[in-house]
N, C-alpha and C positions, 0 to 999 in steps of 0.2 A: 504494500500500500504506500502510495506517495503522500508525503505530508509537507506543508509549507515550513520553511525555516522560521522559527519565532523571530519577531522584530528585534528583540534584544540580543540575538545571536547572529553569527555569520558562518557560512560554509563556503568552501572553495573547492573547485575541481583541481586536483594536483596535476596541472598540465605544463608547468615550466620545467622542461626536461633538463635544463642546465643545473637544477638543484638535485637531480637524481644521481645515483651511482650508475656508472656505465661500464659494461653493458648491463641491462636489466634482464634478469632471468625470467623465464615463463612462470616460475613457481615461487619465487622468494621476494614478493613485492614489499613485505615488511622490512626486509633488509635493504632492498635496492631502491625503493621509492619512499615509503613512510618514514623510516628511520633517518635518512639523510634530510628529508624535508623538515622533520621535527628538530633535527640538530640545527638547521639554518634558522628556524623560528626561535629556538632557544638562544641563539647568538644575536638576535635582534632583527632578522629579516622581517619586514612588514608582511602580514598575512596576504595582502593584496598581490604580492609578488609570486606567490606559489601557483596562481592560476586565476581563472575567472570565477566570480561569485556565482553561487547556485541559489535559485529561488526555492527549491524543494529538495527533499531527501527521500530515499526509499526506506521505509520502516520495516524491519524484519521482526515480525511478531512471533515470539516463542511462547506457546501456551504453558501456563503454570500447571503443575499437577493439581488435581482436585480430590479432596477427601470427602467421602460420603459414607456414613455408617462404618462398615468394616472393609471398605475398599479405598484404594488410592489409585487414581487414573492419571496416567501420563501419556507421553507420545515418544516415538522414535524421532530423534533430532539429527542423527548421523549414523551412517553405515561406514565403518572403518575398512581399511584395505584387507582385513581378514574376514570381513562379512559379519563382524560383531555389530549388534544393534545397540547404540548408545541412546539412553532415554533421558527424559526430563526429570525423572524421579531421582532425587538425591539419596545417596546411601544413608545419610544421617536421618532422613525422614522415614526410613523403614522401621516398622514397629519391632520390638523385641519378640522373640518366639517364632512360632511356625508361620510361614507365609507361603502363598502360591502366586506365581507370576504367570499371566496369560497374555499371549501374543497370537493374533490371527487364529484363535480357537485352540492353540496348543497350550497345554498346562504344564508348568514346570514347578515341581515341589521344592520349596526351600531356596536359600541363597548359598551358593558354593563359596568356599574360601579360596579355591584355586581352580584354574582351568583344567589341570590334569586330574585333580581329585574329584571332579564333578561328574554327573551323568553325561550321556552323549549330547543332550541339549540342556544347557544350564543357564542360570542367572548368577551374576556376580557383581560386586561393586568394583568398578574399574579404577584405573589409576587416576582418573579425574574426579573420582568420588561419586559418580553417577551409576545407577543400576544399568547393567548391560545384559543382553541376552546373547549367548555364544553357543556355537556347536563345536564340541571337542573334535579337533582335527578336521574341521570343515567350516562352512559358511552358514551361519544362522539365517542370513538374508536370503540365500539361495534355497536352503532347505525349507524355510517357512514361507517363502514368497513374500517376505516383508520388505518394507522400504520406509524412508523418511515420511513422517506424518501418521504412520500406523499407531493405533491405540495400544497401550500397555496397561494392563490392570493387575494391581497387586491386591490380593485378598488375604485377610488375617483374622 
């Protein structure tokens, strides 16, 4: 969804290539574009010199998990290169005790402590602290036909 830049704020397209690292890789814009522009700004370069002003921005709306009764409902927000489904459910939000995680009709009992020690299809709190669904030695995304936006339900 596109939203107008608030009147008390300013946003700029980073189009002044003279401020960028050269060459710019296809995958490391944080290193090659954003960090050098931030460094120039921190040294006093006026914001107007980074590029043209923008009247609006694209808002990426990430749904927050919802709690109702004995369920916590979140969504898949990322599929990593292994096919693990990273969700909006934070590990610290999981209740103590027995839980069941459901994705695309598949039910996973409990939350595993490791990928190797879990069942063939497992749920685990990943390195970023969010609940993930993974297939041991496989791709949960492929095996479940799951993708970004799919609902994940935790029952307890």
